[in-house]
C-alpha positions, 0 to 999 in steps of 0.5 A, a space after each residue: 500499500 505504501 508504494 501507491 500512496 507515494 504516487 498519490 502524494 506526488 503531485 500534491 507535494 510537487 510545485 504548482 504548474 507555472 505556465 500554459 502547456 504551449 509556453 511550457 512546451 517552447 521551454 521543454 524543447 529548448 531543454 529546460 528540465 523544469 519545463 519538461 517536468 511540468 509539461 509531463 504533469 500536464 499530459 499525465 492527468 490531461 490538463 489543457 492537453 489530450 491526456 497522454 501518459 506515454 508522452 508524459 514519460 518522454 518529458 519526465 525522462 528528459 528532465 530526469 536524465 538532467 537530474 531533476 529530482 521531482 521528475 526522477 521521482 515520478 519516472 520512478 513511480 511510472 516504472 513502478 505503476 506501469 503508467 505510460 511505460 511497461 512496468 520495470 521495478 528495477 528501473 523504478 528502483 534506480 530513479 527513486 535512488 537518484 531522486 533520494 540521493 538529492 533529498 526528495 522525501 517521496 523518493 526516499 519513502 518510495 525506495 524505503 518501500 522497495 527495500 522493505 518489500 523487496 521490489 526491484 532490490 533485495 529485501 533489506 529492512 535496515 536499508 528500508 529503515 534507513 530511507 524511511 527515516 530520512 523522509 520522516 525527518 523532513 515531515 513526510 507523514 507516510 514515512 513517519 507512519 511506516 516507521 512507527 508501524 514497523 517499530 509497533 510491530 516489532 516491539 517486544 520481539 527480543 533485546 534487539 527491539 527493547 526500545 521500539 515502543 518509544 520509537 513508535 510512539 514518537 513516529 506514530 505521534 508525528 504522523 498522527 499530528 499531520 492527520 495520518 489516520 493510519 497512525 492514530 489507533 496504534 498510538 492510542 493503544 500505546 498511551 492506553 498501556 503505557 508501553 514506551 510512554 507514560 501511561 495516559 488514558 486521556 491521550 488514548 481517548 483523544 487518539 481512539 476518538 480521532 481514528 474512530 470519527 475518520 472511520 477506523 473500524 478497530 479505533 471504533 470498537 476500542 472507543 466503544 470499550 471505553 465508553 463501556 468500561 468508564 475508564 476515562 469518560 462516564 459509563 455510557 452504554 448507548 455510546 458504547 453500543 454506537 461504536 461497537 455497531 459502527 465498527 461491526 458494520 465494517 466487520 470488525 470482530 470485537 465490535 460484532 461480538 459486543 453488538 450481539 451481547 448488548 442485543 441479546 441482553 436487551 441493554 438498550 431501550 427501543 427509544 435508545 436503539 432508534 436514537 443510536 441508528 439515527 446517529 449512525 446514518 448520520 455519521 456514515 452519511 457525513 463520512 462519505 461525504 468527507 471521502 468524496 470531498 477529499 477525493 475530488 480535491 486531489 490534483 
């Protein structure tokens, strides 16, 4: 998944188009690498020109071969995905490496992904961490999440990983603070249990809630448990059932189990059930609307 996130992020972090396609074409044909790159960005999505991935790749290559890092990164993504050129992970890795060496965080992130999964290069977790770390230090949230998730998943696996809880907390928090939803539930878990950080149930609640409201099923069931147990918020079976059911609707096992338990025990009145179902319908409508808006706003 991380590889395709880098492609989505690419245009968002690239410089804005500076001129019309006709103006760019004149400069590009004179050998200007930035104009070549920007013209490619017109052809790939079809901005004021007929969409043409193959032609976009031609201009990306011209720019990349002159050392323009943005073009190198996007050319790598094209090879990785097979857009406008046959897929070639070896070529993708080479271009990511060239751009990564120039400090482009997206290329560093992409190269880290390749090393982590052994795509186009020999699998090497140490190299993956190295390149993710460089991108993460430049505040690329996806790289911060990748590091955080790696440290979270390896924490407790022996002496070599003894400090990984604190590393996980550091990077998951930095990604979460940038709104990276994938980090929030695990960060909340770390605070809830005090792994590598001081136990802080209020902070755990904050991040479970933030993730739950973005539609993360596991966070929704964890939030339901907090309302059920009254550990940091007052006992509230109505709220607990609401979040359990929202997670259950996504197939989350804990949520399904508690929904069945609540319904078998008739823990809520008919009026409360109607209230919860109205809230759920409104919540899901709002979530879909936000997802559509976010999708429509992508370059």
